[in-house]
N, C-alpha and C positions, 0 to 999 in steps of 0.2 A: 504493499499499499503506499503510496506517496507521502511524501509532509503536510504536503495541503490537503490532502484527503484526511489522514490522523486528525489534521487540527480540526476540521470538520466536525470527524466522530466525535471529538472531544470538547468541542464549545458548546455550552448550554448557559442556563439562565442562574442566577446567583441562587434563588432558591434552590433549585437542581443541584447544584457543585456542590454547598454545603451540608447535605446527605450523605456526601465521602464520608462524615464525622459520624464515627460511632461512639456510644457511650461508653464512659469509662477512657476515653481516646487522649492523648497529649498531642496540642495542636503549639508547632514551632511556628513563629513568628518574626520574621526581620526585624532588627533592630530600627527606629524613627521611621523616616520617610521610605522604608519598604516595607512596612504594614501596607496591606491591601482594606480599605476602606469599605469597598460594596461590598465583599466576602466577611468583613468584621461587623458591618452593619447588618447584615441577611444573619449571619449567626446570632447576633443579638437580638435580632426580632424572634429567631425560631428556639432560642435560649430554653424557654420553657416545654420544649419538647424534648430537650436532650438530659441525661441525668450523669453528672460526676465529670465531664468532662471540662480540663484545664488547659487554658491558653499561656504559654510560656514566654517572654518577650522581653529584650532591652529595651529601655527607654519608647514607650509606649507614648503618641503626642496627642491621640485624639483619645476625647472621652466618650469612649463607645458606649453604649446601652447595657452591655452585659456587665460593666463595674457596677454591679448592685451588688449588697450586701445581704438584700432580701430571697438572690436566686445565685448563691453559692454553692448549692447544692445541685443546680444544674450544669453552668458554666462559671468556671472559677479562672481568676488572673495568679498566676504563680511569676514574681517578678524576678528576672535578672539582671535587674537594674532599675531603680525607681525613674520616673519621669512623672512630669505633672498631672497625668490623668489617672497613675497610679499612686503615687505618693498617698494622699487620703487615705486611703483604702489600706494600705501598710501602717500608716500611723495609728489606724485604728484597729486596726488586727484580722482584717477578714479578708487583706493581701499577702499570702506567706512568699518569702524569697527564698532565693538558691544561694550563697555566697561561693564566689567563685572568682577567678583569675582569668577574665575576658578573653586572654589567650588560651586557655583550658578550656573554654565550655566544646569544641570540637572535639577534643578528646574523650569527655564526659559523655558526649553526645554519644558518639563511636564506641564506646565501653559499654556503653546498656546503663550507664548511672543518672543520666536524664533523657527520660524517654522522649520518644520521636514517632508518633503513629503517625502523624500528619501533618505537612507543611502549608501553610497558608502565605504567598509571598506575591507582589508585583513582578511584573517582567517586563523587558522590553517587547516589542513586535519580532515575531520568528523571523530568523534571516531564511535563504534558499537553500538552505543544509538542514534546516527543521530545526535549528538552536534558538532560545531564548536568553538575554543576559540579564541576571539577577545585581545587574549594577550598584543599585542604590544601597544595600546593604549584605553584602556576601558574608561576613562574619561566623558565623556557627548554621547557617543555612545549607552549604554544600553537603556536613556531615547530617543535620537532619536528613536532607534529600535521602542520602546514599542508607537510612535505616526504616525510613517512613515505608508505610503501606499505602499510603495516596501523596500524590503532590498535587493540589489545587492553585493554579495562577491567576491572577490577575492581570490581563493583557492590554498596557496603555500605549500608547505612539508618545507619550511626552517622556516615556523612561528610555534612558540614553541606554544604547549600546555599546558597553563599555569592552575592553581587551581584559585579558586578563584570566585567572581561573574561576571564573563566574558564570559559565554557561550549561545550561540544563537542555536537552533534546527533548521532542515533541514525545519522541517513543517511553519516556520516564513519567509524563504528567498524567496524572491521571482524568486531572477534569480543567478546562479554563471559562473564566470567563471574560468580555471586553465591555473598557471603559474608556472614558476619554479627559476624562477630569483633569486639570490641571495638579502636577506633583505639590504637593503643600513645600510651600514656603517658610524658611526659617532665618530669621535675620541674624546680622551680628548682633551680640549683647549690648547693653550700654557700656559705654565707657566713660568714666570721671576721673576728675584729677589725680586721687589716690589709685586709680588703677593705671593712669598714664607715668605717673612717677615709679611704678613698679614697673612697668612696660622699661622704661628709659634705663633703668638700674638694669635688666639680665641684658638691653639689647646689645650695653656696652662691652657685656660678656660675651658677646656669641660671636665667632670670628668670620671673616668672608670664607665660602667655599663647606660651611657645617652643613650637616642632615638635619632636618627639622623633625620633629616629632610637636604636633599642636593640638594641645587636648581642647575641649570644649569650656565658653566662658569667656567674662568680659577682661579677665587680665591677661590670659593666655593672646588674645586677639589685639589689647592694648600694647603686647610687645609684639607683634607681627606689625604694627604700626609704626614702628620703632627700626625696622630691618629696610627700609627702600632706600635705602643708602650703602647697603651690604652687596655684597658680589659672588654670584657663582653658586648660589646655597641649592640644596638639593632637597627632597622630599621621599621621605619613608613613616609614614602617618597610621592613625588608625582611623580619624574623622580626616575627609576633605572638604574645606567649606570656603566661604566665600573670601576669608582674611586671607588664605592660601592661595586664590585665584587673584586677588589686587593683587600679590608680590609676583606671581606669574606674568601679570600684565604690566606689571612696572619692568620686568626683565629682569627681576633682582634672583626668581629661581632660575636656574640654567639646566641643573643636574649634570652640568660637564663637570664638576670635580667630585662625586660620590666614588667611591672606588668601587663600592658593592653595586652592581647593577649600572652603572653609569647611563646615564641621557634618560633612566627609567623615574617616574613618580609610583607609590607603590602607596595605596591606601584598603581599607576594608569595606567603611561605610562614607554615605554623602549626606552633607546637611547643610542645606545653603539655599540659593535661589533658582530660578530659572536659568540663569545666567549659567550659573555654576553649571545645573544639570547641561545644558545644552553642550557647555566645554568639553564635557565627559564624554559626549556622541562620538566616537568610534576614533578617539583622542588618540594615536600609535604613543604617544609620552606619557599615558596615565593607564597603570592596571590595576584593576578591583579582585583584590584575592581575600582567600579566607583569615579566620582574625589569626590562626596559628601558623600564619608563614608571616602578616604583618607585625605580630605583636609577639612573638616567639623569642626572649632576651636574647639567645644564640645568636639568634639571626638578622635580628633587626642589630643586636652588636657590633655584628660585622662590618657596617658603615663607619670609617674612623668619623672623628669631631660628629657624634651625633648629639643631637642637641634635644632633651627632653623639657615641656614645659606645661607645668597641669598645676590644678587648684587645688586646695584644701581648705574645711572649715577650721579646724585648729592643729596646732604643735604644740606637742610640752616640751618639758627642758631637758630631757635628754634627744628628742628629734623625732619624736613618733608622730608619724600624721595621721589625724581622724579625719578621712575624707567624704564619709559614707552616713553615719549617722549624728543624733545630737544626746549624748547620752544613749539608753539605749532604743530612743526613737530613731526609726530611717529615713532618709533625707533621700541617698541615691543609690551607690550600690560600688562594687570593688572597679569593674570597669578596668582599664588598661593604664592606669597611674602605676602601679607598680613594676606591671611588665615593663613599661619604658624608664624609669628610675633605674631596674638591674639593668638593659639594654643599655642606657648609656655609660651603666658603670664598666661595662664589660668593653664598649670601646675606644679604642685607641683617639684621647686627646677628648673624649665625651663628656659631656657637663648635663646634671638634671635639675630641674629649678621648681622648686614647690613655691608657689606663690598665694600670698594671701594678704587681704588687708588688716592692719593692726588689730581692728576694733568692729563689733558688731552692735547693732541694736544703736545707733546715732550715739556713739563712745563709749556707749554705758557697761559693753565687757571687751575684756582683752579676749583675741583669741588664739594668743601665746600664751599658755597655763602651766600650771607646775605642775598637775596630772589632771589624766582626764578625767572627765564623771562616770559616776559605773554606769557600765553596758555599754560605753562608747567602743563603738568599733574603730580596730587599729588598721589601717588601710597599707599605709609605706611602715614598714621596718624601722627604726631607729639606725640598724646597720647598713642600711640601702641610701639611705637621705643624704643626698648631697649636699647643693645651696637652697637654701628658706629667704624667700626675699617678702619683705613688706616695706610700706612706704618709705619706713623710714631706716634702711640698707639691705646690706646683705650677710646672710650667715653661713660659712662654710663650714661644714659640722664633718665631712670624712677625716679620719684620723684623728681626731679633737679627743680629746679625754671628756667625761663627763660632766666636770665642771669647768672647763673650756667651753663646752656647748652651751649650759648654762647661761655663760656671760656672754656670750654671743645673742645667744635668742633674746636674752631680755635687753641686749641695745640696741636690739630692732623691735622692739614691741614698742607702746604706743608710751612716750614720758609719762603718762599719770597713770599707767600700772607698774613702772618698773620699781618703785618703793617698795610693793607689796609682793611683786617676785621675786625683788632680791631676798625680802625678810623672808618668804617661801623658801627658798632655795638654801636659805643659811640651815631652818629647818630640817631639811632633806640632808644636808653635808654636802650638798652640791658646792656650795659658796665657803 
């Protein structure tokens, strides 16, 4: 049977496609804009006809109707990384979460430790050979496809057909639906004066020819804005967004000096504007790969001068980063921060930056703390953290003693809190 005939055979309504799901199935959904809105809206509408179905996803962006505490016995979300849609349920306890490094999600799926009965995903239009591109979020989706009983695609002409290990053949697809809705656009976070100051500190420490990993958030994007005077930067990241696109358009990113896969950019998911998605379409300079390739510390660390820039919520006086919870209350997830911190440590000439404003809640709370509140999830260990940067300066922690770390971190805390931090450090015998 020709690929076009297979396509027509598997093309159906969303109502029919959702019936590929059985009771007690686990549905894997890609990160962010890789989520298929028509399929998830239909699943929400039919949710009371199912029992025991679980949807697992990193960073959901839309609050579909299945995010409902009254129907969790029918369809329940289990988070791989909380987003705005899932965070309230996580904090209230009716949405569960799975702690894991982003880089290790594919192997957890492949080993059956995270089940994957069905995959729902956005996809590009099919090419002449019968392949679709899962370009918006390759992440753990390819691993889930290798395990799934059913693969259901939402085919949309606005999804770019990207290069890389992100393709699925029509013969592996169980059902597909068509949509033409614009891909959800996610703008750059707001950058204020504090973020700009931090961005300048970090930017001064990034050399020409470095390879960048940029996390999501106002401060990482503020760093990007400070790099327009650099030369021959490269990209090996988990997320490609409009900040990186701006550097490419400015001629700052050339990938010429990358020693590992020169002239190539790698990412595992996209989050940005229509302009970004158009840039990705059949662009030979960019490849989208699963997260166990992009985020593996051993592989990413093969890039010399790898620069990793990620945000955190809190840092304690020995350098631990609590980036995913407020006490025991979940906020985001482990994600790829620790992956790239470890990768930068392995990289020859590499540097990792953990960035944070010195305070929260209108300067009433210090984000640099003596110890974490009980239940706080430690995301990046004290042994891995390299640079910590606030609007008050830079603390380099690698190779430093506990006492030296405490001194350095107090030095970049807000001046209003340095006295009490110093007193707490004395009581802890750190000073």
